[in-house]
N, C-alpha and C positions, 0 to 999 in steps of 0.2 A: 443526423441526430447522436452525440457522444456515445461511443460506450463509457458502461457504469463497471469500474473495476474496486470491488472492497480488496483491503489488505486487510488482513487479520493475522491472529495469532494466539495461542492457546494460554502463553504465559506472558507477563508483563516483564519489561526488558530486554529483548530477545532483536530491537532493531526496527522494530516494524515500521516505527513512524518515519527512522532514517530510511528506509527501504522505498516507503511511500514517496516522500521527498526525493527522492534521488531519481528516484523512475521518472515523476514530473519532472526533472530538470533535464534527465536525458531527451524524452517525448519533445519538450518544448524544443531543445537543441537541434531538432530532426524536423523544427518546423511546424508541430501538432500544437493545436491550440488545446490544452490542459486548465482543469482547475484541479486543484488540493483541496476536499474538503473534511475539514476536520469534523467526525464525528464521536470522537473522545470528552464527553464533556467532562469527563475525571480530570483530566491531564492537559487536554488541550495546548499542546504544544508545536502545532506543526506550523506556526506562524513564527517560533522560535526558531524553527529548522531553516526554516524556510530563508530568514534572516529581514522580516518584515511585521514582525510584531509591533513596531509605532506606527505602522501606517493605516492601520485596521480603526475606521469608525464603528462600525456594524459588524456584527456574526450573523452567524447561521439561526441563533436566536431571536435576533431582533426580525430578520427576516420572519421566520416560521412566525413570531406574535406581533406581525403586521408594525412596528415601529420603522419599518424602509420595503424598499423594493428589496427583490433577490440581487437584482443585477447591482443594486449600491453598497451590498455588504461584497462583494467582489475587491479584491484586492491586489492591481497588475504587479508585479516581479519589476523592479528596476535593472534587472541585467537582464532579464529573457524576458522580451516582450509578448511573447504568446504562453508565459504561464503566469495563472492567477491561485489566487487560494481564495478559499472561505473559511474564518476563525470560528471555534467555536467558543463556549463558554461555558462557568461551571452552574447547572442546569439547578442546585440545590434537591430539593424535594420535590421538583416541578414534574409531571409528566412529559413528554414528548413523544406524540405520536409518531409510528412511523410514515402514516399518510401524510403528515403535514411536513415532514422532513419530503419524500418524494415528492411532496407537490414544489417545494421548493427548489430541488434538482432540476425537476423537468422543465421549470420554468429557465433557467440557465443551459439547460441541455443544447439547446439549437446552435448556441454560437461557440460548442466545443468540441473535439475530435476525442475528448477523452476527460469523462470524472473520476477522480482517483478519489475514494472512501478511504480516510483512515479510519479504522474501527478501533473501539477498545478492545485489549485482550479480555481473553475468556469467554466465558457463553452466558452471562447474564444479560440481562435489557438490553442495554446498549450496544451488545452485539447482534442482537436479535434485529431491532434498529437500522443497523448499519447493512446488515446481510440481504434485508429486503427491499431495500434499494438499488442493490446491483443487481448483473446480469452475466458476471464473472466472479471470481475468486484468487489473489496469492494468497495463499499460506504461509506465514514465516516462520519459521522455528530455529534452533540452534542444536547443534549435535552434543545436547546432553542427553539426557535420558528424561529427567524431568520433563524438560521442554518438548522432547516430542511426544511422552504421553499424553501431556496437555495438548498437544499438537493433533493428536489420533483425534481425540475425544470432539475435536471443531470441527477437523474434516469430517466426521459423522454425522455433525450435526448441518452441515452445509452441505452434505449428500439431500438433504430434506428440502431443500431452497432449488428453485429451478433456474439454475447457473450452468450456462452454456458453456465455459470453459472453469477448473478449478486447476490453478497449478503450484509450487513448493519453489518457496526462495529458502535455501540454508544458508543462513547467516554466521558469522564469525567461526570462520570455517579454520582450523590449523591442520593441514593436512601432515605436517611432523608427528600430529600425536595419532592423527585418523591410521598412521601406516601404522604405529605401535600398538592400535589397538585399544588406546587409552581415551578414546572419542568415538562416538558413530561418526562412520564415512556418510557423504553424500548419498552413496549409492544404497546404502540399506535403511537411510530413513526413506528414501524413498519408496522401496520395498516394502518396507514394514508400513507406509500412510497411504500405499496404491496410489500415487500420485505423481507426475514427471516434471523431473527438474529443470525450473525454469532458468536459473541462475543460484552458482554458489557464490558466496560474497565472503573475500577471507578477512582474518581477523585485523584490523586496524591495528599499525603499531607505527607511532611517529619518528620511532627509530630508523626503520628500513625505508627509505623510499618507493624501493621497487613493490614493498605491497603496498603503499598505498595507491600506485601506478595501477595496480593491478585490483583493485577494488574501482577504479574507474573504469579498468573497461569490463567487470563483471556487471555494474549497472549500465554501459553500454548494451553489454549482450544480453542483458534481461530484458531492456527496451526492443531490441532486435527481436527476443522470443513472442514479447508480447503484440507487435506488427506482423508477427507470424513469418518473419525477415531469413532467410539463410543464413548459423548461427556458424561464427568462427571459430567458438570455442565447442568442444567437443564435449562439455557437459550441459549445453544450453539447447532445449526443445522449443518446435512450434507451442505458441498458443494462440489461442483464441482466433480471429478472422484477419486476415491483412484489408485493412483500407484502400478503395481502388484510387 
């Protein structure tokens, strides 16, 4: 049965969806069966990040409302054969119950090792819908005070759910700025939020290939952390349980 991990954040624009999708890719590259589920009914861009926006015929709302079976809404990635996505849609004013979404996820769960749930940012209804479908959580933030403050609120609310593990991903990090005290360091953020750091993702810079390569390594370390494997990076900690 799949491990259900919600990837969430307190503030929009911190790279939550990018982290969720890249984690899915890295787990699929290791041979795990993964589905990335877009439960952000406002932005719904998982399929765009994964590059499969033209392949989806149905979405999660179609499955919830009975226009298709859950498996019919799954889109297999053309490059990674064990990676699937479940697209979202704009729900408008319709109420989508957490129970209905959970039923869809439970239907497809036996096919997968991991269900990664991309949650809306913040603490509104969509966040609670996504969190209620999960067993574990990854909280994404950036090293900026406003993002960390919002993440602190989300961390407190996640504590009210029965989650086996909650880990921290610090995205868009520039170590030079952290050393100069211009931004918070990952260690300071972890201490403030009382969460273990699962990965530190450097800020992407297309002009520096070493930086891009380090981002790729950071996402691999995040996947290792989720799998509970020994980390080659000192900033990665064990997260969750290792599958046999």
